[in-house]
C-alpha positions as CSV (number, residue, x, y, z in Angstrom):
1,M,0.0,0.0,0.0
2,R,1.4,3.4,-1.0
3,E,0.7,6.6,0.9
4,V,2.1,10.0,0.7
5,I,2.7,12.2,3.7
6,F,2.8,15.9,2.9
7,D,3.1,19.3,4.4
8,T,2.9,22.8,3.1
9,E,4.1,26.3,4.0
10,T,2.2,29.3,2.9
11,T,2.0,33.1,3.1
12,G,-1.0,32.9,5.4
13,F,-4.2,31.1,6.3
14,D,-6.7,31.7,3.5
15,P,-6.0,31.2,-0.2
16,A,-9.4,32.9,-1.0
17,S,-8.0,36.1,0.3
18,G,-4.8,35.9,-1.8
19,D,-2.5,33.7,0.3
20,R,-0.3,31.4,-1.6
21,L,1.6,28.1,-1.2
22,V,5.4,28.6,-1.0
23,E,6.8,25.2,0.0
24,I,5.7,21.6,-0.2
25,G,7.4,18.4,1.1
26,C,6.2,14.9,0.5
27,I,7.4,11.5,1.9
28,E,6.5,8.2,0.3
29,L,5.4,5.3,2.6
30,I,5.1,1.8,1.4
31,N,3.1,-0.4,3.8
32,R,3.6,2.3,6.5
33,V,7.4,2.3,6.0
34,P,9.3,5.2,4.5
35,S,10.7,4.1,1.1
36,G,13.3,6.9,0.9
37,R,11.6,8.7,-1.9
38,T,10.7,12.3,-1.3
39,F,9.5,15.4,-3.1
40,H,10.4,18.9,-2.0
41,A,10.0,22.3,-3.7
42,Y,9.8,26.0,-3.0
43,Y,7.6,28.3,-5.1
44,H,7.5,32.0,-5.8
45,P,4.3,33.3,-4.3
46,E,3.9,36.3,-6.7
47,R,3.3,38.5,-3.6
48,D,5.0,39.7,-0.5
49,M,5.7,37.6,2.6
50,P,3.8,38.8,5.7
51,A,5.8,39.1,8.9
52,A,3.6,36.7,10.8
53,A,4.2,33.9,8.1
54,F,7.9,34.7,8.0
55,A,8.2,34.2,11.7
56,V,6.7,30.7,11.4
57,H,8.8,29.3,8.5
58,G,11.5,31.8,7.9
59,L,11.0,31.9,4.1
60,S,11.5,35.5,3.0
61,A,10.4,37.2,-0.3
62,D,14.1,37.5,-1.2
63,F,14.7,33.8,-0.7
64,L,11.8,32.9,-2.8
65,R,12.4,35.5,-5.5
66,D,14.3,33.1,-7.9
67,K,12.1,30.1,-7.2
68,P,9.8,28.7,-9.9
69,L,6.1,29.4,-10.0
70,F,3.8,26.6,-8.8
71,A,2.5,26.2,-12.3
72,K,5.9,25.2,-13.6
73,G,6.3,22.4,-11.0
74,A,2.7,21.2,-10.8
75,A,3.2,18.3,-13.2
76,E,6.2,17.0,-11.4
77,L,4.4,17.2,-8.1
78,L,1.3,15.4,-9.5
79,E,3.6,12.7,-10.9
80,F,5.0,12.0,-7.5
81,I,1.8,11.9,-5.5
82,E,0.1,9.8,-8.3
83,D,-3.4,8.6,-7.1
84,S,-2.2,7.6,-3.6
85,P,-3.9,8.6,-0.3
86,L,-2.5,11.9,1.0
87,V,-1.8,12.2,4.7
88,A,-1.5,15.6,6.3
89,H,-1.9,17.2,9.8
90,N,-5.0,19.4,9.8
91,A,-5.3,18.2,6.2
92,R,-8.1,20.5,5.1
93,F,-5.7,23.4,5.4
94,D,-3.1,21.8,3.1
95,F,-5.7,20.4,0.7
96,G,-7.2,23.8,0.4
97,F,-4.0,25.5,-0.6
98,L,-2.9,22.6,-2.9
99,N,-6.2,22.6,-4.7
100,H,-6.2,26.4,-5.0
101,E,-2.8,26.3,-6.7
102,L,-3.9,23.5,-9.0
103,K,-7.0,25.4,-10.0
104,L,-5.0,28.6,-10.7
105,C,-2.9,26.7,-13.3
106,G,-5.7,24.7,-14.9
107,Y,-5.5,21.3,-13.1
108,P,-8.5,19.6,-11.5
109,D,-8.9,19.4,-7.8
110,I,-7.5,16.5,-5.8
111,S,-10.5,14.6,-4.4
112,M,-11.0,15.0,-0.6
113,D,-11.7,11.3,-0.6
114,R,-8.0,10.8,-0.7
115,M,-7.5,12.9,2.4
116,I,-6.2,11.3,5.7
117,D,-6.1,13.8,8.5
118,T,-3.8,12.9,11.4
119,V,-5.5,15.5,13.6
120,A,-8.8,13.6,13.3
121,I,-7.0,10.3,14.1
122,A,-5.3,11.9,17.2
123,R,-8.6,13.4,18.4
124,T,-10.2,9.9,18.3
125,L,-7.2,8.3,20.1
126,H,-6.6,11.1,22.6
127,P,-9.8,13.1,23.2
128,G,-9.3,16.3,25.2
129,A,-5.5,16.3,24.7
130,K,-3.4,18.7,22.6
131,H,-3.2,17.7,19.0
132,S,-0.5,20.0,17.5
133,L,2.4,18.3,15.8
134,D,4.7,19.3,18.5
135,A,2.4,18.0,21.3
136,L,1.9,14.7,19.6
137,C,5.6,14.2,18.9
138,T,6.2,14.8,22.6
139,R,3.5,12.2,23.5
140,Y,5.1,9.6,21.2
141,G,8.7,10.3,22.0
142,I,9.5,11.6,18.4
143,D,12.7,13.7,18.4
144,R,12.1,17.2,17.1
145,S,15.1,18.9,18.6
146,H,16.3,19.8,15.1
147,R,13.1,21.7,14.3
148,V,13.8,25.3,14.9
149,K,11.2,26.7,12.5
150,H,8.5,25.0,10.4
151,G,9.6,23.5,7.2
152,A,7.5,21.4,4.8
153,L,9.9,18.5,4.3
154,L,11.0,18.4,7.9
155,D,7.4,18.5,9.2
156,A,6.5,15.8,6.7
157,E,9.3,13.6,8.0
158,L,8.0,14.2,11.6
159,L,4.5,13.5,10.5
160,A,5.5,10.3,8.8
161,Q,6.8,9.0,12.1
162,L,3.7,10.2,14.0
163,Y,1.4,8.6,11.4
164,I,3.1,5.3,11.9
165,E,2.7,5.6,15.6
166,L,-0.9,6.7,15.4
167,T,-1.8,3.8,13.2
168,G,0.2,1.2,15.1
169,G,2.5,0.7,12.1
170,R,5.5,-0.3,14.2
171,Q,3.5,-3.1,15.8
172,I,2.3,-4.6,12.5
173,G,5.2,-6.9,12.1
174,L,5.3,-7.8,15.8
175,G,1.6,-8.6,15.8
176,L,1.9,-10.9,12.8
177,A,4.9,-12.6,14.4
178,Q,2.9,-13.2,17.6
179,E,0.0,-14.7,15.6
180,E,2.4,-16.9,13.7
181,A,3.9,-18.1,16.9
182,K,0.5,-18.8,18.4
183,E,-0.4,-20.9,15.3
184,I,2.9,-22.8,15.5
185,V,2.2,-23.6,19.2
186,R,-1.3,-24.7,18.4
187,V,-0.2,-27.0,15.6
188,E,2.6,-28.5,17.6
189,L,0.1,-29.3,20.5
190,M,-2.2,-30.9,18.0
191,E,0.5,-33.0,16.4
192,T,2.2,-34.0,19.7
193,P,-0.4,-34.1,22.5
194,L,1.0,-33.3,25.9
195,V,0.5,-36.3,28.2
196,R,0.5,-35.6,31.9
197,P,0.9,-38.3,34.6
198,V,-2.3,-38.9,36.7
199,R,-1.7,-38.4,40.4
200,P,-4.1,-39.5,43.1
201,A,-5.8,-36.7,45.1
202,R,-3.9,-35.8,48.3
203,A,-5.7,-35.2,51.6
204,F,-4.6,-32.5,54.0
205,P,-6.6,-33.0,57.2
206,A,-6.2,-30.6,60.2
207,S,-4.3,-32.1,63.1
208,A,-5.9,-32.3,66.6
209,Q,-3.7,-29.4,67.8
210,E,-4.8,-27.2,64.9
211,L,-8.5,-28.0,65.6
212,E,-8.0,-27.1,69.3
213,R,-6.4,-23.8,68.4
214,H,-9.2,-23.0,66.0
215,A,-11.9,-23.8,68.6
216,A,-10.1,-21.5,71.1
217,F,-10.0,-18.7,68.6
218,V,-13.7,-19.0,67.6
219,A,-14.6,-18.9,71.3
220,T,-13.1,-15.4,71.5
221,L,-15.4,-13.9,68.8
222,K,-18.2,-11.7,70.1
223,E,-21.7,-12.2,68.5
224,P,-20.5,-14.2,65.4
225,L,-22.8,-13.8,62.4
226,W,-23.5,-17.5,62.2
227,L,-25.2,-17.4,65.6
228,Q,-27.5,-14.5,64.8
229,E,-31.0,-15.1,63.7
230,A,-31.8,-14.3,60.1
């Protein structure tokens, strides 16, 4: 099974108001294991970079000035993601920007049916907890010490580890091994029945001394329940 983990960086929160996508990073998973294939690109946003957005990802207008327009790299991106399910954190945000950029250059939208949102998964697993990428990495012991600012490929790499944890991916092989082991044990027991020796029942009667001590103890009890009338 092929899945693509992806993350985006943008100039703001709303493509409808003129915000644009400036970076995308993608990680390929095969059967919940990173294959080593990635896709990463920066794009010229054709507008300024707001200070609030720059503070998050550190991508300045000067840095992006010589980067290609999204339209020039759209075909390469679509070739990488193919028709695979797309996994993102707060996925509606990333899908919104991605589809907006595709629409601007004449490509059809990517169906929301392909969307897998790790925030939704985390809310189901950990209701009431914090569901930011940072908080969930801390919960699952994922090292993010090298994450000074947001970056699409870096965040996609962290999200790939988190997605594997959220879906129990690291336990898949272990679970299969356990089931195989159980099956081997079951077959071996069927083929070689375990024969246990039959031992006669052993009696452990109380000695006279033990009975005497017990009677003496009972005599000290005040108003025992078994002498009270029902």
